[in-house]
C-alpha positions in Angstrom: -28.5 88.8 38.4 -26.1 88.3 35.4 -24.9 85.0 36.7 -28.4 83.7 37.1 -29.2 84.6 33.5 -26.1 82.7 32.2 -27.1 79.7 34.2 -30.6 79.7 32.7 -29.2 80.0 29.2 -27.0 76.9 29.8 -29.9 74.9 31.1 -31.9 75.8 28.0 -29.2 74.3 25.6 -29.9 70.6 24.8 -27.2 68.3 26.3 -26.7 65.0 24.3 -24.6 62.1 25.7 -23.1 60.0 22.9 -22.3 56.3 23.7 -19.8 54.9 21.1 -17.8 51.6 21.2 -15.4 49.5 19.1 -15.3 45.7 18.8 -12.8 43.2 17.3 -13.5 39.8 15.8 -10.7 37.5 14.5 -10.8 34.5 12.2 -10.1 32.2 15.1 -8.8 32.5 18.7 -6.2 29.9 17.7 -4.0 30.8 14.6 -2.7 27.7 12.8 -1.1 29.4 9.7 1.5 32.1 9.1 -1.1 34.9 8.6 -4.5 35.9 10.0 -7.0 38.7 9.9 -9.3 40.5 12.4 -12.3 42.7 11.6 -13.1 46.0 13.4 -16.6 47.1 13.9 -18.0 50.3 15.4 -21.2 51.4 17.2 -22.4 54.9 17.9 -25.6 56.8 18.5 -24.1 59.7 16.7 -23.4 60.2 13.0 -19.7 59.3 12.7 -17.8 60.9 9.8 -14.1 60.0 10.7 -12.1 57.6 12.8 -8.5 57.4 14.0 -6.7 54.6 15.9 -3.3 53.0 16.4 -2.5 49.3 16.1 0.5 47.8 18.0 1.5 44.1 18.3 3.4 41.7 20.4 6.8 40.5 19.2 5.7 37.2 17.6 3.2 38.8 15.3 3.5 41.7 12.9 1.0 44.3 11.4 0.9 43.9 7.6 -2.0 46.0 6.3 -5.4 47.5 6.9 -8.3 47.4 4.4 -11.2 49.7 5.1 -14.8 48.6 4.6 -17.7 50.2 2.7 -17.4 53.9 1.8 -14.6 54.7 4.3 -11.7 56.5 2.7 -8.1 56.8 4.0 -5.6 54.1 5.1 -3.9 52.3 7.9 -0.3 52.6 6.9 2.2 51.5 9.5 -0.7 50.6 11.9 -2.0 54.2 12.1 -5.6 54.2 11.0 -7.0 57.4 9.6 -10.5 57.1 8.0 -13.2 59.5 6.8 -16.4 59.3 4.8 -18.2 62.0 2.8 -21.1 60.1 1.2 -22.5 57.9 4.0 -23.5 58.7 7.5 -22.2 56.0 9.8 -24.3 55.4 12.9 -25.6 52.4 14.8 -23.6 49.3 14.0 -21.1 49.7 11.1 -18.1 48.0 9.7 -14.8 49.8 9.9 -12.3 47.5 8.2 -10.0 44.5 8.5 -6.5 44.3 10.0 -4.1 41.7 8.5 -1.2 40.2 10.5 1.8 38.0 9.9 3.0 35.4 12.3 6.8 35.6 12.8 7.4 32.4 14.9 4.8 29.8 13.9 7.2 26.9 14.7 7.5 28.0 18.3 3.9 29.1 18.7 2.8 30.7 22.0 0.4 33.3 23.3 0.3 36.7 21.6 -1.8 39.8 21.5 -2.4 43.1 19.7 -3.7 46.5 20.9 -5.9 49.1 19.2 -5.6 52.4 21.1 -5.7 56.1 20.6 -9.2 55.5 19.2 -11.3 58.5 18.4 -14.7 58.9 16.7 -15.6 62.3 15.1 -19.2 63.2 14.5 -20.6 65.4 11.7 -19.8 68.6 13.8 -16.2 67.5 14.2 -16.7 66.7 17.9 -14.2 64.0 19.1 -15.2 61.1 21.3 -12.4 58.9 22.7 -13.0 55.2 22.8 -11.4 52.9 25.4 -8.3 50.9 24.3 -9.0 47.4 23.0 -6.7 44.5 23.7 -7.0 41.2 21.8 -5.3 37.9 22.9 -4.4 35.4 20.2 -3.0 31.9 20.5 -0.4 31.1 17.9 -0.5 27.3 17.4 2.9 25.8 17.1 3.8 24.0 13.8 6.5 22.0 15.7 5.9 18.3 14.7 9.4 17.1 15.5 10.3 14.3 17.8 12.8 15.0 20.6 13.8 11.4 21.0 13.3 8.1 19.1 14.8 4.8 20.3 14.4 1.0 20.5 15.2 -1.1 23.5 18.5 -2.8 23.3 18.9 -1.9 19.6 20.6 1.0 18.0 18.9 2.8 15.1 20.8 3.9 12.0 21.6 6.8 11.5 21.8 8.3 14.9 18.5 10.1 15.7 18.1 13.6 14.4 14.8 15.3 14.5 15.1 16.3 10.8 15.8 12.7 9.6 12.6 10.7 9.2 13.8 7.3 8.0 15.8 4.8 10.2 16.7 1.1 10.2 17.8 -1.5 12.7 18.6 -5.2 13.0 17.9 -7.6 15.8 17.5 -11.3 16.6 14.7 -10.6 19.1 11.1 -11.6 18.6 9.8 -8.2 19.7 11.0 -4.6 20.4 9.8 -1.6 22.4 9.6 1.7 20.4 9.9 4.8 22.5 9.2 8.3 21.2 9.1 11.7 22.9 7.7 14.9 21.2 9.6 18.1 21.0 6.5 20.3 21.7 4.1 19.6 24.6 1.1 20.6 22.6 1.9 18.1 19.8 0.5 14.5 19.8 2.1 11.2 18.9 0.3 8.3 17.2 1.2 5.1 15.4 3.6 2.3 16.2 4.9 3.1 19.7 5.2 0.6 22.5 5.8 -3.2 22.3 5.8 -4.6 18.7 6.2 -8.2 17.6 8.6 -8.9 14.8 8.4 -11.3 11.8 11.5 -12.7 10.3 12.8 -10.3 7.6 11.7 -6.7 7.4 9.2 -5.0 9.7 8.1 -1.4 9.0 6.9 0.9 11.8 5.6 4.4 11.4 5.3 7.1 14.1 3.2 10.2 13.3 3.7 13.5 15.1 0.8 16.0 14.7 1.6 19.6 15.7 -0.7 22.0 17.5 -1.2 23.6 14.1 -2.4 20.2 12.7 0.7 19.6 10.5 2.0 16.0 10.4 5.5 14.4 10.2 5.9 10.7 9.8 9.0 8.9 11.2 9.7 5.4 9.7 11.8 2.6 11.3 12.6 -0.6 9.2 13.5 -3.3 11.7 15.0 -6.5 10.2 14.6 -9.6 12.4 17.6 -11.8 11.5 17.2 -15.5 11.0 20.0 -17.0 13.1 18.7 -20.6 12.9 19.4 -22.7 9.8 16.2 -24.7 10.3 13.8 -21.8 9.6 11.6 -22.7 6.7 11.6 -20.7 3.5 8.6 -22.6 2.1 6.1 -19.9 1.0 4.1 -22.2 -1.3 0.4 -23.0 -1.1 -0.8 -26.6 -1.4 -4.3 -25.6 -2.4 -6.8 -22.8 -2.9 -10.5 -23.4 -2.3 -13.3 -21.0 -3.3 -16.9 -21.1 -2.2 -17.8 -19.7 -5.7 -15.9 -20.7 -8.7 -13.2 -23.2 -9.5 -9.5 -23.0 -10.3 -7.1 -25.7 -11.5 -4.5 -25.0 -8.7 -0.8 -25.7 -9.1 1.6 -24.3 -6.6 3.9 -22.8 -9.2 1.1 -21.0 -11.0 0.7 -17.7 -9.3 -2.3 -16.2 -11.2 -5.8 -17.5 -12.0 -9.0 -16.2 -13.6 -12.6 -16.8 -12.7 -16.0 -15.3 -13.6 -18.9 -14.5 -11.3 -22.5 -13.4 -11.8 -23.7 -9.9 -11.0 -25.2 -10.9 -7.7 -21.9 -12.2 -6.3 -20.2 -9.5 -4.1 -17.8 -11.7 -2.0 -15.9 -15.0 -2.3 -14.8 -17.0 0.7 -11.2 -18.0 0.1 -9.4 -20.9 1.9 -5.7 -20.9 1.3 -3.8 -24.0 2.5 0.0 -23.5 3.0 2.4 -26.3 2.3 4.2 -25.4 5.6 1.9 -24.8 8.6 4.5 -22.4 10.0 3.7 -20.0 7.1 1.3 -17.1 7.6 -1.4 -16.1 5.1 -2.9 -12.7 4.4 -6.0 -12.5 2.0 -7.3 -9.2 0.6 -9.6 -8.0 -2.1 -12.2 -10.8 -1.7 -15.1 -8.5 -0.7 -17.3 -5.8 -2.2 -16.7 -6.7 -5.9 -17.4 -4.1 -8.6 -18.6 -5.0 -12.1 -15.5 -5.8 -14.2 -12.1 -6.9 -13.0 -11.4 -7.4 -9.3 -8.2 -8.9 -7.8 -8.0 -11.2 -4.8 -4.5 -11.3 -3.4 -3.2 -14.1 -1.2 0.2 -13.4 0.4 2.1 -16.3 1.9 4.8 -15.4 4.4 7.3 -18.2 5.2 8.8 -18.7 8.6 12.0 -16.9 7.5 10.0 -13.9 6.3 10.2 -14.6 2.5 7.0 -13.9 0.6 5.0 -15.2 -2.3 1.8 -13.7 -3.7 -1.0 -15.6 -5.5 -3.6 -13.6 -7.5 -7.1 -14.5 -8.5 -8.6 -12.2 -11.2 -12.4 -12.1 -10.6 -14.5 -10.9 -13.6 -17.9 -9.8 -12.2 -20.5 -9.8 -15.1 -23.1 -7.2 -15.8 -26.6 -7.7 -14.5 -28.0 -9.2 -17.7 -25.1 -11.5 -18.5 -25.3 -15.2 -18.0 -22.6 -17.8 -17.5 -22.1 -21.0 -19.6 -21.0 -24.4 -18.2 -19.9 -25.7 -21.6 -16.3 -27.1 -21.3 -16.3 -29.2 -24.5 -13.7 -29.0 -27.2 -15.3 -29.0 -30.6 -12.2 -29.8 -32.7 -8.7 -30.9 -31.7 -6.0 -31.3 -34.3 -2.3 -32.1 -33.9 -0.1 -31.5 -36.9 1.2 -34.7 -38.6 -0.9 -36.9 -36.3 -4.4 -38.2 -36.1 -5.9 -38.9 -32.6 -9.5 -39.6 -33.7 -10.8 -36.9 -31.4 -14.2 -37.2 -29.6 -15.3 -34.4 -27.3 -16.6 -37.0 -24.8 -13.3 -38.9 -24.7 -10.8 -37.3 -22.2 -7.7 -39.5 -22.5 -5.6 -40.2 -25.6 -2.4 -42.1 -26.3 0.0 -40.7 -29.0 3.2 -42.2 -30.5 5.5 -39.4 -31.7 8.8 -39.4 -33.4 11.4 -37.1 -31.9 9.5 -33.8 -31.5 10.1 -31.7 -28.4 6.8 -29.8 -28.9 3.6 -30.5 -30.8 1.6 -28.1 -33.0 -1.9 -28.3 -31.3 -5.0 -26.6 -32.7 -8.0 -26.3 -30.3 -11.5 -25.0 -31.2 -14.0 -24.8 -28.3 -17.7 -25.3 -28.6 -18.4 -22.1 -26.6 -16.4 -19.0 -27.4 -16.9 -17.7 -23.9 -14.8 -20.6 -22.5 -11.0 -20.5 -22.3 -8.3 -23.1 -22.4 -4.7 -23.6 -21.5 -2.2 -26.3 -22.7 0.2 -27.6 -20.2 3.2 -30.0 -20.6 3.8 -29.4 -24.3 7.5 -28.8 -24.0 10.6 -31.0 -23.9 8.5 -34.0 -24.8 9.9 -37.5 -24.2 8.5 -41.0 -23.6 5.7 -40.9 -20.9 5.2 -37.1 -21.1 1.7 -36.0 -20.4 0.0 -33.0 -22.2 -3.1 -31.5 -20.6 -5.6 -29.3 -22.3 -7.6 -27.6 -19.5 -10.9 -26.0 -20.6 -12.7 -23.5 -18.2 -16.2 -22.4 -18.9 -17.5 -18.9 -18.0 -19.2 -20.4 -14.9 -15.8 -21.7 -13.9 -16.5 -25.4 -14.6 -13.3 -27.3 -15.6 -12.7 -30.2 -18.0 -9.2 -31.7 -18.7 -8.3 -33.6 -21.8 -5.1 -35.7 -21.5 -2.6 -36.8 -24.2 -0.2 -39.5 -23.1 3.0 -39.4 -25.1 5.1 -42.4 -26.3 8.3 -41.8 -28.2 8.9 -44.4 -31.0 12.5 -43.4 -31.5 13.0 -43.9 -27.8 11.5 -47.4 -28.0 13.7 -48.3 -30.9 16.7 -47.0 -29.0 15.8 -49.1 -26.0 15.3 -52.3 -28.2 18.6 -51.6 -30.0 20.5 -51.1 -26.7 18.9 -54.2 -25.3 20.0 -56.3 -28.3 23.5 -55.0 -28.1 23.6 -55.7 -24.4 22.3 -59.2 -25.0 25.0 -59.9 -27.7 27.7 -58.7 -25.4 26.5 -61.0 -22.6 26.4 -64.0 -25.1 29.9 -63.2 -26.3 31.1 -63.0 -22.7 29.5 -66.4 -21.9 31.1 -68.0 -25.0 34.5 -66.7 -24.0 34.1 -68.1 -20.5 33.0 -71.5 -21.9 35.9 -71.5 -24.3 38.4 -70.9 -21.6 36.8 -73.7 -19.5 37.0 -76.1 -22.4 40.6 -75.2 -23.1 41.5 -75.8 -19.6 39.9 -79.2 -19.6 41.7 -80.2 -22.7 45.0 -79.1 -21.2 44.4 -81.1 -18.1 43.6 -84.3 -20.1 46.8 -83.9 -22.1 48.8 -83.4 -19.0 47.3 -86.5 -17.4 48.1 -88.5 -20.6 51.8 -87.5 -20.5 52.0 -88.4 -16.8 50.7 -91.9 -17.5 53.2 -92.4 -20.4 56.1 -91.3 -18.2 55.1 -93.8 -15.5 54.9 -96.6 -18.0 58.4 -95.8 -19.3 59.8 -95.9 -15.9 58.4 -99.3 -15.3 
C-alpha cells in the first residue's frame, strides 16, 4: 500500500522536458586573413542563468580570446568559458559571445576545425543540462602566391629563378619566345604573359601575376631584349607627316610638340601619322574622350631596330561658351635697324642685311588669342629664310617669309671674283710674254745661222 502511495505522488509532480541547443556562425567558411571570429548563440525553453564550455582547436589555428555578449558576466580564458547572468533571464534565442582565433600557417593554408565541448546550460534552479559537442570545419585559404618554375624556351633568364626574386632579364635573337610558369600552390591561379609571345627589336617587358587562394598577388617581370644582329635594320623613327581631322599643325619632323585648340563639342580627333620608314610601327593614344582644358595626344614611333620617338599634340578644349577666331594676321612687324615696309596681306619679303647672325624681330598680332613662332632666325647667311608662323585659336595657319641677302657676302664674292680675274689676266700676260720671247730668240738664231752660211761662202 505504501508503494502505491509513493507512485501516485510521483505522478502528481509536474515533469518538464527542457530542449536546449547551441549554434556557431563564423565570418566565412573560408578564412583569407591571419585571424577570424565565430559567434556562439544559444536556444532554450528554460530560463538559463549560467553556461560553461571548453574550446579546443586544430594545430594550424589558435584560440586567442572570448568576448561575451549582452549582460553575460565571466570570461573564456584559455578556451574555458564560464558565464553567468544576474540581471537578465536568458531563454528562447540568445547571444552568448564571440570566439577569436589566430591562423598559425596562412601561407600553407589547408583544412582546419575547432570544437566546443563540455557544454552545460544551468537554469534558474541550478539544474544542469548537457549540450551535444559542436564541431566546426574551417578552410584556411593559402596566401602562397609563389611560382615554382619560370622559364623561357631556349633562353636562360638572369638571375637563376628563385621564387622570392620577381624581376628577370634575358637576351635573344629570336622573333618570339615561349614563357612557361608553374605555380607553387595548386589553389593559386596564374594570369598575364604566358605562352608564345612575339618580340620587337629592343626591350620587351612581360608580366606574370600569381593570385593566391587568399586573393594576394605577386607579379613576376621578365625583360627580354631582342638583339639586332643585322646591320641593315632601320633606326628611322621619324614621322613624315601628321594629319588631323580637326585642327591644323605646321608639321616638321624634328619638332616633337604641337598645340591646337578645339571647341567644347569636340570629344575626339582622328589622327593619321605617316612614318618616314614604312617598317616603323606607330602607337597613338589620348585622342579620345577629351576633357575641358589640356589634353595630350601621344604618337609613339617605334623603328625597326626598336628605338623610339614620341610626338605630342597638346589639345586645349574650350569651355561651352568660348568661340574660336580664324584671324592669323600680323598687325605690326618691326625689325631693328631695317625697314621692310610691312603689309599684313603681303606674305613674302626680301631683306639685305649686313653681317648679323640674328635679327631683332618684334611681332604684334591683330588677335591676342592667336600665337606665333619664328623659325630660321639663327646663324643667318646669304639665302637664309626666316618664317613667322601665326596660328589662330581655330588652328588656321598663315606663314610670313623673309628672304635674307647678305651685302657683306655679296661684296666678298665680287672682291674675290675681281682678284681671281686679275690673277688670270696676269697669268695670260706671263704666258704671252714667254711666247714672244721665244719667237724673238728664234728669229735671232735664224739670223746668226744665215750670217754664218754667207761667211762660209
